[in-house]
C-alpha positions in Angstrom: 96.6 82.6 104.3 99.3 84.4 105.3 97.2 84.7 108.9 96.2 81.0 109.8 93.8 79.9 112.4 96.2 78.6 114.7 97.5 82.5 115.4 96.3 83.9 118.4 94.0 86.7 118.6 95.4 89.7 120.2 93.7 89.9 124.2 92.7 93.8 123.6 91.2 96.5 120.7 93.8 98.1 121.8 96.5 96.2 121.0 95.4 95.3 118.1 95.7 99.1 117.5 99.4 99.2 118.3 100.1 96.9 115.5 98.6 98.4 112.8 100.3 101.0 113.5 103.4 99.1 113.9 102.2 98.1 110.5 102.2 101.3 109.4 105.9 102.3 110.5 107.1 99.0 109.2 105.8 99.9 105.4 107.6 103.3 105.7 111.1 101.4 106.4 110.6 98.6 103.6 109.9 100.5 101.0 111.6 103.5 102.3 110.0 107.0 102.2 113.2 108.3 100.1 112.3 106.1 97.0 109.2 108.6 96.8 111.6 111.5 97.0 113.6 110.4 94.6 110.9 110.5 91.9 109.2 106.9 92.7 109.8 103.6 92.3 109.8 100.4 89.6 108.6 97.3 90.5 111.5 95.5 89.3 112.8 97.6 92.2 110.2 97.3 94.7 110.6 93.2 94.2 114.1 92.9 94.4 114.3 94.9 97.1 110.6 92.3 98.7 113.8 89.4 98.0 116.7 91.1 99.8 114.4 91.5 102.7 113.2 88.2 102.9 116.6 86.8 102.6 117.2 89.2 106.1 114.0 86.9 107.5 115.1 84.0 106.4 118.2 83.7 108.5 116.6 87.2 110.7 113.8 85.9 112.5 115.0 82.0 113.2 118.3 83.6 114.9 116.4 86.2 117.1 114.2 83.2 118.4 117.2 80.9 118.9 118.6 83.5 121.4 115.3 83.8 123.2 115.3 80.1 123.0 118.2 80.6 125.1 117.3 83.0 127.1 113.7 80.9 128.0 115.8 77.8 129.0 116.5 79.1 132.4 112.5 78.7 133.0 111.5 75.8 130.8 112.0 73.6 128.0 112.6 74.6 124.2 110.5 71.2 123.9 106.7 72.5 124.8 107.9 75.6 122.0 108.3 72.5 119.6 104.6 72.9 117.0 104.3 76.6 117.8 108.0 76.7 116.7 107.8 74.4 113.4 104.4 76.6 112.6 105.8 79.8 112.0 108.7 78.1 110.5 106.1 76.7 107.4 104.6 80.4 107.0 108.4 81.9 106.9 109.1 79.3 104.2 105.6 79.8 102.6 106.1 83.9 102.2 109.6 83.7 101.2 109.2 80.8 98.6 106.2 83.5 97.3 108.5 86.5 96.8 110.5 84.5 95.0 108.0 82.8 92.8 107.0 86.7 92.4 110.8 87.2 91.1 111.0 84.5 88.6 108.0 86.2 87.1 109.2 89.6 86.8 112.2 88.6 84.9 110.3 85.8 83.1 107.9 88.7 81.8 110.7 90.9 81.1 112.2 88.5 78.6 108.7 87.4 76.7 108.3 90.8 75.7 108.7 89.9 72.2 105.7 87.1 72.7 102.7 89.3 72.9 100.5 86.2 73.9 103.3 85.1 76.2 103.7 88.5 78.1 100.2 89.1 78.5 99.3 85.0 80.5 103.1 85.7 82.4 101.5 89.9 82.9 98.4 88.3 84.6 100.0 85.8 86.8 102.2 88.4 88.2 99.8 91.0 89.2 97.7 88.0 90.7 101.0 86.8 92.7 102.4 90.6 93.1 98.7 91.7 95.3 99.3 88.1 97.4 103.0 89.3 97.8 101.4 92.6 99.4 98.8 91.2 101.3 100.9 88.8 103.2 103.4 90.6 104.1 100.9 93.1 105.6 99.5 90.0 107.2 103.0 88.8 108.2 104.4 92.8 109.8 101.3 92.6 112.3 101.7 88.4 113.6 105.9 88.0 112.1 104.9 84.2 111.2 103.1 83.7 113.5 105.6 84.6 116.3 102.5 85.2 118.8 101.6 81.8 119.0 105.1 81.5 120.7 105.4 84.1 122.4 103.3 87.0 122.5 106.1 89.4 122.7 107.4 87.8 119.9 106.3 89.7 117.2 107.3 93.2 118.7 110.6 92.2 119.1 111.3 91.0 115.9 109.2 94.1 114.1 112.3 96.0 116.3 115.5 94.0 115.1 113.7 94.1 111.7 113.4 97.8 111.3 117.0 98.6 113.0 119.1 95.8 110.9 117.5 98.0 107.5 118.6 101.1 108.9 121.8 100.5 110.2 123.9 99.6 106.7 122.4 102.8 105.1 123.6 104.7 108.4 127.1 102.9 108.6 127.8 103.3 104.9 126.7 107.2 104.6 124.3 106.0 101.9 121.6 108.4 102.5 120.3 107.4 98.7 120.1 111.2 97.5 119.0 113.0 100.2 120.3 115.6 102.3 122.3 115.0 105.7 120.0 116.0 107.8 116.8 114.6 105.6 118.6 111.3 105.6 119.5 110.9 108.4 115.2 111.8 109.7 113.9 109.6 106.8 116.4 106.6 107.5 116.0 106.5 111.4 112.1 108.2 111.4 110.4 103.6 110.9 112.9 102.2 113.6 111.9 104.4 116.1 108.6 105.4 116.0 108.3 100.8 115.3 110.8 100.9 118.7 108.3 103.0 120.9 105.4 100.9 119.3 106.8 97.7 120.4 107.8 99.4 123.8 104.3 100.4 124.5 102.7 97.5 123.2 105.1 94.6 125.3 104.6 97.2 128.7 100.9 97.1 128.4 100.9 93.4 128.0 102.7 93.1 130.8 100.6 96.1 133.2 97.7 94.1 131.8 97.7 90.3 132.2 101.3 89.8 133.3 103.5 88.6 130.0 107.0 89.5 130.1 109.5 89.0 127.8 111.9 87.6 129.6 109.7 84.5 130.7 109.2 81.0 129.8 105.8 81.1 127.5 105.0 77.7 129.5 105.1 79.9 132.7 103.1 83.2 131.6 99.3 83.1 133.6 96.5 81.8 130.6 95.6 84.9 128.0 91.6 85.6 128.3 90.1 85.7 124.5 88.1 88.1 123.6 84.5 86.7 122.8 82.2 87.6 120.0 79.1 89.2 120.7 76.1 87.5 120.2 73.9 88.0 117.3 70.4 88.9 118.1 67.6 85.8 117.9 65.0 85.8 115.3 65.7 87.7 111.7 67.2 90.7 111.6 64.7 94.1 111.0 61.6 92.2 111.9 59.5 93.9 114.9 58.4 91.5 117.9 55.0 89.9 116.7 52.2 89.9 119.0 50.3 92.6 121.0 52.6 94.6 123.1 50.1 96.0 125.6 49.0 92.4 127.0 45.4 90.4 126.6 43.4 92.4 124.7 41.0 94.9 126.8 36.8 95.0 126.0 35.7 98.1 124.1 33.0 100.5 125.5 30.3 100.2 123.4 26.8 100.9 125.4 24.7 99.8 122.1 25.8 96.7 122.8 23.7 96.3 126.4 26.5 95.6 128.5 29.3 98.2 129.7 32.5 96.7 130.4 34.4 96.4 133.8 35.4 99.9 134.9 32.7 102.0 133.3 29.4 102.6 134.3 26.2 101.5 132.5 24.3 105.0 131.0 21.5 105.5 132.4 19.3 106.4 128.6 20.8 103.3 126.4 19.7 104.0 122.9 17.2 101.6 121.8 17.1 99.3 118.3 18.7 100.9 115.6 21.0 103.2 117.7 18.5 105.9 118.4 17.7 106.8 121.8 14.3 108.5 121.0 12.6 105.1 119.5 10.4 103.4 121.6 10.9 99.9 123.6 13.4 99.2 126.1 15.8 101.7 126.9 14.1 104.5 124.2 12.3 107.9 124.9 12.2 108.9 128.5 9.8 111.0 128.0 6.9 109.5 125.6 3.5 108.9 127.1 3.0 105.7 127.9 -0.3 104.0 128.0 -1.8 102.6 131.1 -3.7 99.9 130.1 -2.6 98.1 127.0 -3.8 100.7 123.7 -4.9 103.7 124.7 -7.5 103.2 120.7 -8.8 100.3 121.8 -8.7 97.9 118.8 
């Protein structure tokens, strides 16, 4: 839902790993380590913080993209980016709408405390919406509302701007959330510094491996190779190949059959009928006396 098919895949697995690390660092910035140190957080407080962050994203994301569009006008036009820009805006509005719906459900659950059946129904929908919003937040933290379809470097830029915008007000106002000076500065600056370092590494890798630069208009960038998924082997899985693996079957050496296969010499004393080498008949005992003329004792 929050990662549609029109969002391009990462051209390199290492860049995808960097995005995951950036998402984790962004989660630390969103939830706040200081909240855990202060004794945990309530779901109502978490939802209110998500609503504030959504309002910030609603103005910050278009503003940042607008600045980049003004910068890109030197080498291209905005009309070329109309479709991906509208798709990213729709995804942004969809996520903010889900957050607003979650806030309304939390407030409805608080007001429906006197009605058990209503509270049970609103609580079930609220928990489902909470899972949807959390999973969506993880998705949009990686692709930043599909802005990679506009420019591959935009998600890293937006992640850096967002984390710093969340940290600077606390530093300016001196609100360390009950922590000491050293711990407050470390935990407030830890997430944006980490996100910035990972974003710089991500953009540098895109520049060195694929020639993608943030200051270049997306229409002027070289094409990025799309990773090809591995082709599964043909046939049923876990079934060994059928047939004789050694080619055509070879004749079996059977001296009693009266013939020798190719490459095997004929034995000088082949057994007679019934397989007895000492029985009478062809191939019988060579030392048995033979009558010179017919039957030795007459008729």
